[in-house]
C-alpha positions, 0 to 999 in steps of 0.5 A: 500500499502506498500513501501520499499526503499534502497540506496547503494553507487557505487562510484568507488574507483579506477581511472575511465574514465570520460564520456562526450563530451570533456572528452574522455580518461581522468581519474577522479581526485577525487570525487565531489559527490558520486554515488548511486543505489536506489530502490523502491519496491511497493506492494498493496497485488495484484501486486508488482513493483520495480523501480531501479535508477543509478547515471550513464551516461550509462550502458550496457543493460546486467546490466538491464537483469541481474537485471531483472532475479535476481529480478524475480528469487529471489523475484518473481516479473516479468520483465516489460511488463509481467503479474504479477501472482495473489496472493492468 
């Protein structure tokens, strides 16, 4: 089994609306902790899988779709719920 990991900083460098119950309409005033996107790729020479994690409260489903399309077209890893092509 082979594994690959990656991590990238996604902390906004501009004032951003805060998420949360009582924070509607408020902007951030500084950075307490940085935000990251993290990825894990697993490959057992028969199947490959990618797991992606965001330090976000929420995101639009379009981001999930675009990531799935990119990973499938660039790396040949099918999206969740689809059968993996056999490797020869």
